N, C-alpha and C positions, 0 to 999 in steps of 0.2 A: 504493499499499502504506501504508495508515495507521495505527499501532504504537499501541495505547493501553493505558496498566501503569497500574492505581492501586496506591501504596502497600498490602503486604497483608502477609504471613505469610513466604514466599517472596524479595521484595524488600520494604527500605525503603524505598524512591524511588518519586517516577513519575514518567513518564515520559510523551511523548504527537510522535508525530512522522509528520507526513505524505513518505512519499520513493514517485521517482516509479519504479515496477517495472517492464524491459527484459525478463522472464523469467517463465513460469509458476512459481510452490512446486513443491519435492519434496522432500518429508517427510524429515529429515535421522535420521542416524541418529549418527555421530561427527565431530569438527573436531579441531584440535589447537590447547591453549590453553593459557597462561603457566600454571601453576599451580608453586608454590613456585619461583618463578627458573627452571622447563627448562619448555620447547614439549615439552605431552605428550599422546599422544589422549585424549580423550575426547567419555562420553558425553553424547547432550545431550537433552531428554526438553522438555515444553513445561509449561504450571503449570496450573489454574484456580482462579484465588481463590476461585470461591462450591462447588465443592466441595472445595475445599484436596487438588484429586490430581494428579497425570500427567495430560498431553494430548498429543498430536504437535506438533513442536516441527519447523516448514520452514525453508528457503534460499530466497529467488529475487536472481535480479539488478538491482541498481539505480544509479540516472544517482546518481553523488557529485559536487554543483558543483565544477569544478575538478581534481574527482580520475580523473575518468573511473569506470566501473564498478565496483563493486563488492559485493558480497554479503549480505546482510541476513537475520543469522538469529531466527526468531519463536520467539514462543511464547502460552502462552494470554494468558489476562486475567491470570495471574499472573506474566508471564512466562514467563523459561523455570530447568532447575536443566543443574548440568552436572555430572559425578564420573568420578572414574577409569575408565579399556577400563575396566580389568579387578578391579571393582568390581564384585560379584553385588548389591548388599544391593539393598533394597527402595526405588525410590524412594519420598522422604516428608524432612518438616522438621526439621531438629536432628538428620538421618544429620554425625558429621564431614568426614567425606569429600565431602560433596555442598556447591555454594553456587546461589543463588539468580544474578539480572541481569532485568533488564530485556528486551535483548536485541544480538546484536552488530551490528559491522558489520565485514566482513573483507578484504583486498585478492582480488580477481578469482580470484588463483592458490594462492589457498589449496589447503590442503588439508582437504576434503573429503567422509566416505564418507556417499552417500544412503540410505536405507531401501529402494529400487526395485536399488541396486546388489550385493545382501549374499543 
């Protein structure tokens, strides 16, 4: 799995990394994320830097050197966006409760809800 995110309006940094995926990718709906010092459920979506619009976010198991299997959460060419679970605002840049990231790597036993489970 190759993750390549160039700096864009969603996330102001570049990131490129090749991971060894050991499972198929599944579309993600929700994870727990540290918001303001507290683990909270958040919605996750991918971000397309060319269209500046949402796209699907996915998770797959990867091998982490020395740490065993982890979960990689990745999105589009512009990374991913997260927002509080209860936030019903449209996905868009500039929303104060939304945050961009290039990707996330979580422990294998993390809290995650896949779209095909809801």
